[in-house]
N, C-alpha and C positions, 0 to 999 in steps of 0.2 A: 504494500500500500504506500502510495506516495505521500510524503509528509505534507500537511496542510501549510499553506502560506500564512504568514502572520497577518496579511491583509484580510484574510477571511475570518479572523478570530472575532472581530467586533460583530459581524453579522451572525455568527454561530451562537454567540453568547446569549442573545435574546431568545433563541430557540431552547437553549439549555434551561434558562430560568423558567420558561413556560412549562416544559415537561421533561421528565426523566429520560424518555427515550432518546432525546436529542443528544444526550451525553455520549452515546455511542459513536458520534461523529469524531470524537477526539481519541477514541481508543484504537490501539494498533497492536497486532500480534507481535510477539517477540520470542526468540529462541531461549530456552533454558529457564523460563519462568515457571515457578511452581503454582499449582492451583489448589494445593492442600489447604484446608481450613485449620485455624488454630484450635487446639484442644479446648481453650477457654471460651471460644465463641464470643458472644456479646456480653458475657456475664461480668467482665472486668475491663479496665482500661487496657488498651493494646500497648504492649511494650515494643517500642520502636528504637532501633539504633541506626544512626546515619554515620558513615565513616567521616564525613565532612559536614561542616555547619551550613553550607549553602543548600545541600539537599535536606538537611535537618530542618531548616527554616521552612522550606516548602511543605514538607510532610506534616510539620507541626500546624501550619495554617490550614491544611486540608483536614487534619484529624480533629482539631479543636479539643474539646473536653473529652473526646473518646480515646485520646492517645497520650502516652507518656514518652517523650522523645529525648534521647541522649545523643548529642553530637560529639564525636570524639575529637576530631581535629578542629579546633576553634581558636587557638591561641594566636593572636595577630603577630606575635614575635617569632612564630615557628614557620619555617619553610615546609609546606606539606610534603614535598618530595623527600624530605629528610626525617620525617616523623618516625620515632621509635616507639613501638607498642609496649604495653606493660600488662601484668596479670589482670588488672581491673578491666582493661579493654576486652580481654578474652572472656571474662565472666559476663560482662554486659552483652557482648555479641552472642554468647552461648545461650543466655537466658531470654533473648529477644524473640518475639513472635514474628517480627518484620525487620529485615536488615536491608539497608540501601548502601550500595558501594558504587564507586565511580568506575572502577576497572581500568583497563589499558595500562596496567603497571603503576597507576597513581597510588593505589592503596593495596598493594600486594600483601601487606601485613594482615589486612582484614580478610582477604580471600584465603590466606593461609589458616587463619583461625577457623573460618567457616568450613574449610576442607577437613581440618583435623577433628572438629567437634561434630559436624554433620547432625545438627539438632533435628529430631523428628518433627514434622509438621511446620517447620519454620519456612516462611516465605522470604526469598532473597531477590531483590531487584538489582541487577547489575546493569548500570546505564550503558556501558560499552556494548554489551550484548543486545540490549534493547534497541539501540540505534544502528546495529549491524556494523560496528567498527572493529578493526583488528586490534590485537593486544599491543601493537606497536604504533597505533594512531596517536596523534596529538591528544592528550588526555583532558584538555581543559573544556569539556563538553558544555559546562554551564554558561559559557560565554556565547553559545549559539542560542538565540531565542527559539529556533525550530526544535532543537534538542530539549530545551526546557519544556516546551509544550508537550512533547512526546513523553517526557519523564513524569510530568505532573499527571498526565492522563493515566500512565501506568500505576502511579501511586494511588490514584483514585480507585482504579479497578482492584488493586490488591487490598486496599482497606475494606472494600465491600466484600471481597472474598473472605476476609478474616471475620468481619462483623456484618453480615447481610441485614440484620435487623435494624442497623443504623444507616441504611442506604440513602434514605431521603435526607438525612442530616448531612451525609458526605456529599450528596448532590448539590445542596445549597452552598456548602463550603467550597466545592469545586468551581461553581459558577462565580462566586464572589472572588476567589483567587484569580481566575482568568480575567475578570474585569480589572482587578488591581494590577496584574502584570501588564495588561495592555495600556492602561492609563498612566502607569508610572514610568515605563521605559520602552516597551515594545513599539508603541506608536511613534516615539521619538526616533527609534532606530530607522524606521521607514522614512521619516523626515530627513535624516542625515543622508540616506541613500538617494532620495529625490534631489537634494541640494548639492551633494558633494561626491557623487559616484565618480570613481576614477581618480580622485585626488591622491597624490602620492604621500604616504606616511611611512614612518619607521617604528620598529618596536625592538626593545632590548631582549625580548623573550617571546616564545610562541604562544603564551597565554592569550594574546590579543587576536590571534588569527581568525578564530570563528566569528568574533564580533566584526572584524574587518570584512569578512565575507558577507555578513548580514547587512552591513552598512554600505557595501560597495566600494569601500576605500581600497586603495592599491598599496599593499605593503611591499616596499622595495628594499628593505634592509636584508642583508644576506641571510639566507636560511640556515647556513652552517653556523653563523654567529648565534642566532636565536636558539637553535637546538642545543648548542653546546652550553649556553647559559642555563637553559631549562634543566639540563642533565647535571649541572654542577661541574662542568668541565671548562677548560680554557679554550676559547674559540680559536680557530686557525688564524695565523698571522695575516694571511691574505684577506680574510673576512673582516678583520679589524681595520685594515687599511681601507677596504672598500666602504665600510660603514663611515669612517672618518671623512672620506672623500665626499660621500653623499651629504653629510652634514655641512661640510665646508662649501657646498654648492648653494647653500642659503635657500631663499624662498623659491628659487627656480627648481629645486630638487625635492626637498622634504618640507611638508607643510606643518606636520606635528610629529613629535616623538612620544610614543607610549612607553612608559617606564614601569617595570614590575617592581614594586616597593618591597616585595618579600624575597627577592633574589638579588639583593644588592651586593656587588663586588667592587673592588677598586676600578676595574675596567668599565663596568656599567656606570659608575659614578663619574668617570672621566667622560663618557659619552653624553651623560646628562649635562655636565658642565659645558661641553662643547656646544650642545644645542642652545643653551642659554646665551653663550657667547655670540652665536649667529642668529639670535632672536627667533629661535624656533620654539613655539610653545611646547611645554612638557605636560603630559597627562599621566598622573600616577594611577596605577591599577593594582589590585591585590588578588591573591588566590583564595583567600577565605574572607568571609564577611567582616568588614571593618568600618566602625567599631562593631564588636560581636553582638551587641544588643539590637542592631538594626535587623529589619526583615530583609530577605533576599532582594525583593524588588526595590526597597529603599536604597540598598547598596548599589544595585545596578543603575538606578535612577541618577544617583550622584555621579557615577562614573560616566554615564552617557551624557549628562548635562555638562560635565567638564570637557568632554570630547567636543560637544557642539560648540561650546564657548571658544575653545581653541581654534576650531575650524573657522568660526565666524571672525575671530580676531585676525587670522591670517588673510581671510578674504577682504577684510577692511583695511589691511596693511597696518594694523596696530602693533 
């Protein structure tokens, strides 16, 4: 099934609010998803563990009072790629009725726990499998509004599988969340695409690539540089020289630099300083919700607003 375009979301939402049958429009099949019901059914709050707080925020909003959500990776000072698990994580994941992992090597520690424990009746949502991506894919799926729509739909379906008696409650939460996602940032993503498609930008890391695809921006920074930084390695010397050359081209080359604030190295700091020197706006992004008390969509709204402001500033020559 082809994924729905964001542009259709606003139209579909009205149908969802009118009747539960319309919710099926958002649902898509995925490999490897369990259809088993929790042994506790609807008798108690659903125990949910999300490997990262961006997925945790979304499932918490969907589940409302029917869920108790634990998000494991949420520390804004932690690089999620370097997270080291502990016994408490293993206990939380083992005891959960519903576990959400990102996959694609991003949270291999969580997948290891799931494989070792193999809790009966547990439902596991692996986002990488849901969207049919390989284990070597760019793992920053939450930066794609399309993948977010798919994941929210899958969460909704799984919550109903666990607690079918609360399906009408989950339906209303699902409709409300989709409205909020559209109004907070997804609509603005389409505005950027309409106004700035093809504009050249650069990024210190691959975290931004899915958002760039959604907004139509043209990321021209060296792929080898972005991949190396994402993996915690030193970029090839040739890619560093190419990146610096692009920045020194000024407004004629790069309009905005997107900077991952959770993978800061002396080299990325140098790139950021060079961008400032050549009057290229810098937009900071993160890999987990920051500050952690924000909702997913408030976090995205802030980053997309910063990107819009930077693109507008360049267009006006400020």
